[in-house]
C-alpha positions as CSV (number, residue, x, y, z in Angstrom):
1,M,-25.6,-65.3,-42.2
2,M,-22.0,-64.4,-41.7
3,K,-22.1,-61.7,-44.4
4,K,-25.1,-60.1,-42.7
5,L,-23.4,-60.2,-39.3
6,V,-20.2,-58.6,-40.7
7,F,-22.3,-55.9,-42.4
8,F,-24.2,-55.2,-39.2
9,F,-21.1,-54.7,-37.1
10,T,-19.5,-52.6,-39.8
11,A,-22.5,-50.4,-40.0
12,L,-22.7,-50.2,-36.2
13,F,-19.0,-49.3,-36.0
14,L,-19.3,-46.6,-38.7
15,T,-22.4,-45.1,-37.1
16,L,-20.6,-44.9,-33.7
17,I,-17.6,-43.2,-35.2
18,S,-19.6,-40.8,-37.3
19,C,-21.9,-39.7,-34.5
20,K,-19.2,-37.9,-32.4
21,K,-20.8,-34.9,-30.9
22,E,-17.8,-32.6,-31.0
23,K,-14.2,-32.6,-31.8
24,R,-11.5,-30.4,-30.3
25,I,-9.0,-28.9,-32.7
26,L,-5.9,-27.9,-30.8
27,E,-3.6,-25.3,-32.0
28,R,-0.6,-24.6,-29.8
29,S,2.4,-22.2,-29.8
30,D,4.8,-20.9,-27.3
31,N,2.5,-18.0,-26.4
32,Y,-1.0,-19.4,-27.0
33,K,-3.2,-22.5,-27.0
34,I,-6.5,-22.7,-28.8
35,S,-9.0,-25.5,-29.1
36,F,-12.3,-25.3,-31.1
37,V,-15.1,-27.3,-29.6
38,F,-17.9,-27.8,-32.1
39,P,-19.5,-30.8,-33.8
40,D,-17.8,-32.3,-36.9
41,T,-21.1,-33.2,-38.5
42,V,-24.3,-31.2,-38.2
43,F,-27.8,-31.2,-39.7
44,V,-28.8,-28.5,-42.2
45,N,-30.7,-25.5,-40.7
46,E,-30.4,-26.7,-37.1
47,L,-28.8,-24.5,-34.4
48,Y,-25.6,-25.6,-32.6
49,D,-23.6,-24.2,-29.8
50,G,-19.9,-24.6,-29.1
51,K,-16.9,-22.8,-27.6
52,I,-13.3,-21.9,-28.2
53,N,-11.0,-22.8,-25.3
54,Y,-8.3,-20.2,-25.2
55,E,-5.1,-19.4,-23.4
56,N,-2.7,-16.6,-24.2
57,D,0.4,-14.9,-22.8
58,L,-1.8,-11.8,-22.2
59,D,-3.2,-13.9,-19.3
60,T,0.0,-12.9,-17.4
61,I,-1.1,-9.2,-17.7
62,D,-4.8,-9.6,-16.7
63,T,-7.2,-12.5,-16.4
64,T,-10.3,-10.3,-15.8
65,L,-12.3,-8.8,-18.6
66,N,-13.6,-5.8,-16.6
67,N,-10.5,-4.3,-14.9
68,P,-10.6,-0.5,-15.4
69,K,-6.8,-0.2,-15.1
70,K,-6.1,-3.0,-17.5
71,Y,-9.1,-3.3,-19.8
72,R,-9.1,-6.5,-21.8
73,Y,-11.4,-7.9,-24.4
74,I,-11.4,-11.1,-26.4
75,D,-13.5,-11.4,-29.5
76,Y,-14.0,-14.1,-32.2
77,Y,-14.9,-12.4,-35.5
78,F,-16.0,-15.0,-38.1
79,V,-17.9,-16.0,-41.2
80,K,-19.5,-19.3,-42.3
81,T,-18.1,-20.2,-45.7
82,K,-17.7,-23.1,-48.2
83,N,-14.0,-22.1,-49.0
84,V,-11.1,-20.9,-46.9
85,N,-8.6,-20.3,-49.7
86,Y,-7.9,-16.7,-49.0
87,G,-5.7,-14.6,-46.7
88,D,-6.3,-12.9,-43.4
89,K,-6.8,-9.5,-45.0
90,Y,-9.7,-10.8,-47.1
91,L,-11.1,-12.7,-44.2
92,K,-11.4,-9.4,-42.2
93,K,-13.4,-7.9,-45.0
94,I,-16.0,-10.7,-45.2
95,I,-16.5,-11.3,-41.4
96,T,-20.3,-11.3,-40.6
97,D,-20.6,-12.3,-36.9
98,T,-18.8,-11.8,-33.6
99,F,-18.8,-13.6,-30.3
100,T,-17.2,-12.0,-27.2
101,A,-15.6,-13.9,-24.3
102,V,-17.2,-13.6,-20.9
103,H,-14.2,-15.3,-19.3
104,H,-10.5,-15.1,-20.3
105,R,-10.3,-18.9,-21.0
106,S,-13.4,-19.4,-23.2
107,I,-15.3,-17.8,-26.0
108,P,-18.9,-19.2,-26.2
109,L,-20.4,-19.9,-29.6
110,Y,-24.2,-19.7,-29.8
111,A,-26.9,-20.6,-32.4
112,I,-24.7,-21.4,-35.4
113,R,-26.7,-22.7,-38.3
114,F,-25.6,-23.9,-41.7
115,D,-28.0,-23.7,-44.7
116,S,-25.7,-25.4,-47.3
117,L,-25.1,-29.1,-47.5
118,G,-21.6,-30.6,-47.7
119,V,-18.3,-29.2,-46.4
120,N,-18.6,-25.8,-44.7
121,Y,-16.2,-23.8,-42.5
122,I,-16.4,-21.5,-39.5
123,D,-13.5,-19.2,-40.3
124,G,-12.4,-16.3,-38.2
125,M,-10.0,-14.3,-36.1
126,I,-9.6,-14.1,-32.4
127,T,-8.6,-10.7,-31.3
128,D,-7.2,-10.4,-27.8
129,E,-6.5,-6.8,-26.7
130,V,-5.3,-5.3,-23.4
131,M,-5.3,-1.6,-22.8
132,I,-3.1,-0.7,-19.8
133,E,-3.6,2.7,-18.2
134,S,-0.3,4.3,-17.3
135,E,0.3,6.7,-14.4
136,M,2.3,8.8,-16.9
137,K,0.7,11.7,-18.8
138,N,1.3,13.1,-22.2
139,D,2.2,16.8,-22.8
140,R,-1.6,17.7,-22.7
141,G,-2.0,16.1,-19.3
142,Q,-3.9,13.1,-20.6
143,P,-3.1,9.6,-19.3
144,L,-1.0,7.4,-21.6
145,T,-2.4,4.1,-22.5
146,R,-0.4,1.1,-23.8
147,I,-2.3,-1.2,-26.1
148,I,-1.2,-4.8,-26.7
149,T,-3.1,-6.8,-29.4
150,N,-2.8,-10.4,-30.4
151,E,-4.6,-11.9,-33.4
152,F,-5.0,-15.6,-34.3
153,R,-6.9,-17.2,-37.2
154,I,-8.9,-20.2,-36.3
155,T,-11.0,-22.3,-38.7
156,K,-13.3,-25.3,-38.1
157,K,-14.3,-27.7,-40.9
158,V,-18.0,-28.8,-40.5
159,F,-19.8,-31.4,-42.6
160,V,-23.5,-30.5,-43.1
161,I,-25.9,-33.4,-43.8
162,K,-29.7,-33.4,-44.5
163,D,-30.7,-35.9,-41.8
164,R,-29.4,-38.9,-39.8
165,T,-31.1,-41.5,-42.1
166,Q,-29.4,-40.0,-45.2
167,K,-26.0,-40.4,-43.5
168,V,-26.8,-44.1,-42.7
169,I,-27.9,-44.7,-46.3
170,F,-24.6,-43.2,-47.5
171,D,-22.6,-45.4,-45.1
172,H,-24.5,-48.5,-46.3
173,V,-23.8,-47.8,-50.0
174,D,-20.1,-47.1,-49.3
175,N,-19.8,-50.4,-47.4
176,E,-21.3,-52.6,-50.1
177,K,-18.6,-51.9,-52.6
């Protein structure tokens, strides 16, 4: 009876831990702060939403994304992949999707689906660019524009499972050893 009770509580504890809906990965520097909000574990071929919380020094220049004098855009270019052992240059070549921020503090992620079981990654680059129109003109009379661009690589590891019962079975087998 005691063995069954211990097994029950162990299985319950592992199920509660493994069923976290989302996890925030926080990356911080002196000039930026990024957190990736997306589930750690997802089911194969199901759609999931998430977001990237984002702060950058460019916020001191402009916090709007539709100012005609200081045009700013923030995009997350990404690929879903099984391996992230490559550099930024190669990543830029294999990017397949883009999400655009609608607010300077958040990039929404919509309808992300994985079709491969096991460990997968969402791997991409945030590009934050501000174009500042100057009152000065070049020698042809055209306004001068200053462009400031920041890029950050951000990756999220996601474990893809077949269904909830399969995960519980795996937990059960692991616990009996």
